C-alpha positions as CSV (number, residue, x, y, z in Angstrom):
1,M,180.3,137.6,118.7
2,V,183.0,136.5,121.1
3,V,186.4,136.4,119.4
4,S,189.9,135.7,120.6
5,P,192.4,138.6,120.8
6,L,194.2,137.3,117.8
7,A,192.5,136.4,114.5
8,L,194.2,134.0,112.2
9,G,194.7,135.5,108.7
10,T,195.0,132.9,106.0
11,M,196.3,134.9,103.1
12,T,199.4,132.7,103.3
13,F,197.4,129.5,102.9
14,G,198.0,128.2,99.4
15,P,200.4,128.9,96.5
16,G,202.3,132.2,96.3
17,P,205.7,133.7,97.0
18,F,205.0,133.8,100.8
19,G,202.5,131.0,100.8
20,A,202.3,127.8,102.7
21,D,201.5,124.4,101.3
22,E,198.6,122.3,102.7
23,R,200.6,120.5,105.3
24,T,202.2,123.6,106.7
25,S,198.8,125.5,106.6
26,R,197.2,122.7,108.5
27,A,200.0,122.8,111.1
28,I,199.5,126.6,111.5
29,F,195.7,126.1,111.8
30,D,196.1,123.4,114.5
31,A,198.7,125.5,116.4
32,Y,196.3,128.5,116.4
33,R,193.4,126.4,117.6
34,D,195.6,124.7,120.3
35,G,196.6,128.2,121.5
36,G,192.9,129.0,122.1
37,G,192.1,130.9,119.0
38,N,188.6,130.9,117.5
39,F,188.6,133.6,114.8
40,V,189.7,132.6,111.3
41,D,189.8,135.2,108.5
42,T,190.1,134.5,104.7
43,A,189.0,136.0,101.4
44,D,187.8,134.8,98.0
45,I,190.8,136.4,96.4
46,Y,193.5,134.7,98.5
47,S,195.5,132.2,96.5
48,G,192.8,132.2,93.8
49,G,190.3,130.7,96.2
50,V,192.6,128.0,97.5
51,S,192.8,129.6,101.0
52,E,189.0,129.3,101.4
53,E,189.2,125.6,100.2
54,L,191.9,124.8,102.8
55,V,190.2,126.6,105.6
56,G,186.9,124.8,104.9
57,K,188.7,121.5,104.7
58,F,190.5,122.0,108.0
59,I,187.3,123.1,109.8
60,R,185.4,120.0,108.5
61,E,188.2,117.6,109.4
62,T,188.4,119.0,113.0
63,R,184.6,119.3,113.3
64,S,185.0,122.8,114.7
65,R,182.5,124.8,112.6
66,D,180.3,125.7,115.6
67,E,183.3,126.8,117.6
68,I,185.0,128.9,115.0
69,V,184.1,132.4,113.9
70,L,184.6,132.1,110.2
71,A,185.1,135.3,108.2
72,T,185.7,135.8,104.5
73,K,185.6,138.8,102.1
74,F,184.2,139.9,98.7
75,G,185.1,142.8,96.5
76,F,188.3,142.2,94.5
77,N,187.8,141.1,90.9
78,A,189.4,137.7,90.1
79,S,188.4,137.8,86.4
80,S,191.0,140.4,85.5
81,S,193.6,142.4,87.4
82,P,195.9,145.2,86.1
83,L,198.7,143.3,87.9
84,T,198.2,140.0,85.9
85,A,196.0,140.6,82.9
86,P,197.5,141.4,79.5
87,R,197.1,145.1,78.6
88,G,194.0,145.9,76.6
89,R,192.0,142.9,77.8
90,G,189.3,143.4,80.4
91,G,187.4,141.0,82.6
92,N,183.9,140.8,83.9
93,P,183.0,144.1,85.7
94,H,180.3,142.3,87.7
95,A,182.9,139.9,89.2
96,G,184.1,142.6,91.6
97,G,183.0,145.6,93.6
98,A,180.3,146.1,96.2
99,G,177.2,145.9,94.1
100,A,174.4,143.5,94.9
101,K,175.1,141.4,91.8
102,N,178.7,140.7,92.8
103,I,177.9,140.2,96.5
104,H,175.5,137.4,95.7
105,R,177.8,135.8,93.2
106,A,180.8,136.1,95.5
107,L,179.0,134.7,98.5
108,E,177.7,131.6,96.7
109,Q,181.2,130.8,95.4
110,S,182.7,131.3,98.9
111,L,180.1,129.1,100.5
112,K,181.0,126.3,98.0
113,R,184.7,126.6,98.5
114,L,184.4,126.7,102.3
115,G,181.9,123.9,102.4
116,T,179.5,125.6,104.8
117,D,175.9,127.0,104.8
118,Y,176.7,130.3,106.3
119,I,179.5,132.9,107.0
120,D,179.8,134.3,110.5
121,L,181.4,137.6,109.5
122,Y,181.3,138.7,105.8
123,W,183.6,141.6,105.0
124,M,183.4,144.1,102.2
125,H,187.1,143.8,101.3
126,V,187.4,147.3,99.9
127,W,184.8,149.9,98.9
128,D,184.7,150.3,95.1
129,G,184.0,154.1,95.2
130,V,180.9,153.6,93.1
131,T,178.2,151.5,94.9
132,P,175.8,153.6,97.0
133,V,176.1,152.7,100.7
134,E,172.3,152.2,100.8
135,E,172.6,149.3,98.4
136,I,175.5,147.8,100.4
137,V,173.5,147.9,103.6
138,Q,170.3,146.6,102.1
139,T,172.1,143.7,100.3
140,L,174.2,142.6,103.3
141,G,171.3,143.1,105.7
142,N,169.1,140.9,103.6
143,L,171.7,138.2,103.7
144,V,171.8,138.4,107.5
145,T,168.0,138.1,107.5
146,A,168.2,135.1,105.1
147,G,170.7,133.4,107.4
148,K,173.5,133.1,104.8
149,I,175.7,135.4,106.9
150,R,175.5,136.2,110.6
151,Y,177.1,139.6,110.6
152,F,179.0,141.9,108.2
153,G,181.8,144.4,108.4
154,F,183.8,146.9,106.2
155,S,187.4,146.8,105.4
156,D,189.4,149.6,103.8
157,M,186.8,152.3,103.4
158,P,186.3,156.0,104.2
159,A,185.2,156.6,107.8
160,W,182.2,158.5,106.5
161,L,181.0,155.5,104.6
162,A,181.0,153.3,107.7
163,M,179.2,156.0,109.7
164,K,176.6,156.5,107.1
165,A,176.0,152.7,106.9
166,A,175.6,152.5,110.6
167,T,173.2,155.4,110.7
168,I,171.0,154.0,107.9
169,A,170.9,150.6,109.6
170,A,170.0,152.1,113.0
171,E,167.3,154.4,111.6
172,R,165.7,151.6,109.5
173,R,166.1,149.0,112.3
174,V,168.0,146.6,110.0
175,P,171.3,144.8,110.5
176,G,174.3,147.1,110.2
177,P,178.1,146.8,110.1
178,I,179.6,145.5,113.4
179,A,183.3,145.8,112.6
180,M,186.1,147.6,110.7
181,Q,189.2,146.0,109.3
182,L,192.0,148.6,108.9
183,E,195.7,149.0,108.5
184,Y,196.9,149.9,112.1
185,S,200.3,149.7,113.6
186,L,203.0,151.8,115.3
187,V,203.8,153.2,111.8
188,A,200.2,153.5,110.6
189,R,198.1,155.5,113.1
190,D,196.2,157.8,110.7
191,V,193.0,155.8,111.3
192,E,192.9,157.3,114.8
193,S,191.7,160.6,113.4
194,E,188.4,159.5,111.9
195,H,187.9,155.7,111.7
196,L,188.4,154.8,115.4
197,P,186.1,157.6,116.6
198,V,183.5,156.3,114.1
199,A,183.9,152.7,115.3
200,R,183.5,153.8,118.9
201,E,180.4,156.0,118.2
202,A,178.7,153.3,116.0
203,G,179.6,150.3,118.2
204,M,182.0,148.6,115.8
205,G,185.0,146.5,116.8
206,V,188.3,147.3,115.1
207,L,190.4,144.5,113.5
208,P,193.8,145.8,112.6
209,W,195.6,144.3,109.6
210,S,199.3,144.4,109.0
211,P,200.1,145.2,112.7
212,L,203.8,144.6,111.9
213,A,203.7,146.9,108.8
214,G,204.6,144.1,106.4
215,G,207.4,142.9,108.6
216,F,209.0,146.3,109.0
217,L,208.4,146.3,112.8
218,S,210.0,142.9,113.2
219,G,213.4,144.7,112.8
220,K,214.5,142.5,109.9
221,Y,215.3,145.5,107.6
222,N,218.5,147.5,107.8
223,R,218.3,151.2,107.1
224,A,221.5,151.1,105.0
225,D,220.2,148.2,102.9
226,T,216.5,147.4,102.7
227,G,217.0,144.6,100.2
228,G,216.6,140.9,101.2
229,S,213.9,138.4,101.2
230,G,211.2,140.1,103.2
231,R,207.8,141.2,101.8
232,L,208.9,144.9,101.6
233,S,212.0,144.0,99.5
234,G,210.2,143.4,96.3
235,P,206.8,144.2,94.7
236,N,204.3,144.8,97.6
237,P,201.3,147.0,98.4
238,F,203.3,149.4,100.5
239,G,206.2,150.1,98.0
240,N,208.9,152.0,99.9
241,S,206.4,153.9,102.0
242,K,207.5,152.3,105.3
243,F,211.2,153.3,104.9
244,T,210.8,156.9,106.2
245,D,212.9,158.8,108.7
246,Q,210.1,158.9,111.2
247,N,209.5,155.1,110.9
248,W,213.2,154.3,111.4
249,A,213.0,156.5,114.6
250,I,209.9,154.6,115.8
251,L,211.8,151.4,115.2
252,E,214.6,152.4,117.5
253,V,212.2,153.1,120.4
254,L,210.5,149.8,119.7
255,R,213.9,148.1,119.8
256,E,214.7,149.7,123.2
257,V,211.3,148.7,124.7
258,A,211.6,145.2,123.4
259,A,215.0,144.8,124.9
260,E,213.7,145.9,128.3
261,L,210.9,143.3,128.1
262,D,213.3,140.7,126.8
263,R,210.9,140.1,123.9
264,S,211.2,140.2,120.2
265,M,210.4,143.5,118.4
266,A,207.6,141.7,116.5
267,E,205.9,140.5,119.7
268,T,206.3,144.0,121.3
269,A,204.8,145.8,118.3
270,L,201.9,143.3,118.1
271,A,201.2,143.8,121.9
272,W,201.0,147.5,121.4
273,V,198.3,147.2,118.8
274,M,196.4,144.7,120.8
275,A,196.3,147.1,123.7
276,R,194.9,150.1,121.8
277,P,191.4,151.3,122.7
278,G,188.7,150.0,120.4
279,V,190.7,147.0,119.1
280,A,188.5,143.9,119.4
281,S,191.0,141.4,117.8
282,T,194.2,141.7,115.8
283,L,194.8,140.0,112.5
284,I,198.0,137.9,112.2
285,G,199.4,135.8,109.4
286,A,202.1,133.2,109.3
287,S,203.8,131.0,106.8
288,K,205.5,129.0,109.6
289,V,204.3,127.6,112.9
290,A,207.2,129.3,114.7
291,Q,205.9,132.7,113.5
292,L,202.4,131.9,114.8
293,Q,203.8,130.9,118.2
294,S,205.7,134.1,118.5
295,N,202.5,136.0,117.7
296,I,200.6,134.1,120.4
297,A,203.3,134.9,122.9
298,A,202.6,138.6,122.4
299,T,199.3,138.2,124.3
300,E,201.4,137.8,127.5
301,I,203.1,141.2,127.3
302,R,202.1,144.0,129.7
303,F,203.7,147.4,129.2
304,S,204.7,149.8,132.0
305,Q,203.2,153.2,131.8
306,S,206.6,154.6,130.8
307,Q,207.0,152.1,128.0
308,T,203.5,152.8,126.6
309,Q,204.1,156.5,126.7
310,R,207.5,156.2,124.9
311,L,205.9,154.1,122.1
312,N,202.9,156.4,121.8
313,E,205.0,159.6,121.7
314,A,207.5,158.2,119.2
315,S,204.7,157.0,116.8
316,A,202.3,159.9,117.3
317,P,200.9,161.0,114.0
318,L,200.9,164.6,112.8
319,P,197.7,166.4,113.9
320,T,195.0,166.4,111.2
321,F,192.1,168.8,110.8
322,S,189.7,166.4,112.5
323,S,192.0,165.7,115.4
324,S,192.7,169.4,116.0
325,L,189.0,170.0,116.6
326,T,189.3,168.1,120.0
327,M,192.6,169.6,121.2
328,R,192.6,170.9,124.7
329,G,193.4,174.5,123.6
330,L,190.3,174.8,121.4
331,R,188.1,173.1,123.9
332,S,189.3,175.6,126.6
333,M,188.3,178.5,124.3
334,L,184.9,177.0,123.9
335,F,184.3,176.5,127.6
336,G,185.6,179.7,129.1
337,G,189.0,178.4,130.0
338,H,187.7,175.3,131.9
339,E,188.7,171.7,131.4
340,V,185.6,169.8,130.2
341,A,185.6,166.1,129.5
342,G,183.0,164.2,127.5
343,W,181.0,161.4,129.0
344,N,183.0,158.7,127.1
345,E,186.5,160.2,127.8
């Protein structure tokens, strides 16, 4: 599929503390389309399904179904959540996870809310840790064959799972995953150790989520006082994990580079992610049109070699076991002191 460099994430479409009402959501959708975007990403869990309903409505009203790459997700259980359900009460275990029963249930519901006959890219939102990868590949591959989805991808899963799925699909000559959706930013580079090499080897595009680390890289937070109205100030998936000494140091280098470019820190951080090897498109979200326009402006940024190097060095993750296996020192030992490069390096 041909996708624009920025994908419009619609988690903000619908009710919620950082949500946008229908009128604002439509304005964001229109601004994204006017900017040349063609990749819209939602999920069955966003705003209790309202996000899918709004996205479907906007696509119908603009008659843009054939132009838009429409993506949605399955996996999270809407019948009961530890965050919302009363203690001691459970929901339907078959209303979540990656099993065949839930995939079929979730897809039928998403198709109804979106008002379409097919999904272009169907994401496994998160691996449940239980369902065998063989079942996932067979179920999603059959849906491709049936025409209900065009492609499928994996979000938030172990790298080995994606590689196993790709291998099974290749050996069986059946549809396999074409993309990964992962947290990736200047302060979240751990996926470079395993996931990005798997994506490259298996021919999967990478779609980073939270490229601004929940707003941390926008520079809105003060180290002396991290309170306020931002996403990281209250209950959030990251907790306080972004407020580390290393991340504050990265933020200062980002601030310097942004000043040199005369751009905002958010635009600069987003441009860095977009330029990373293997990134096919980058997921952005907005609750205001102005935020979206700022994100689109990031596509114009070009870094000097020095600026790229400074950002890379400041944010370099600690070596892992996997990454250490390809270090120059070890390779030199293996090849008699010579520098040897692989065909794809």
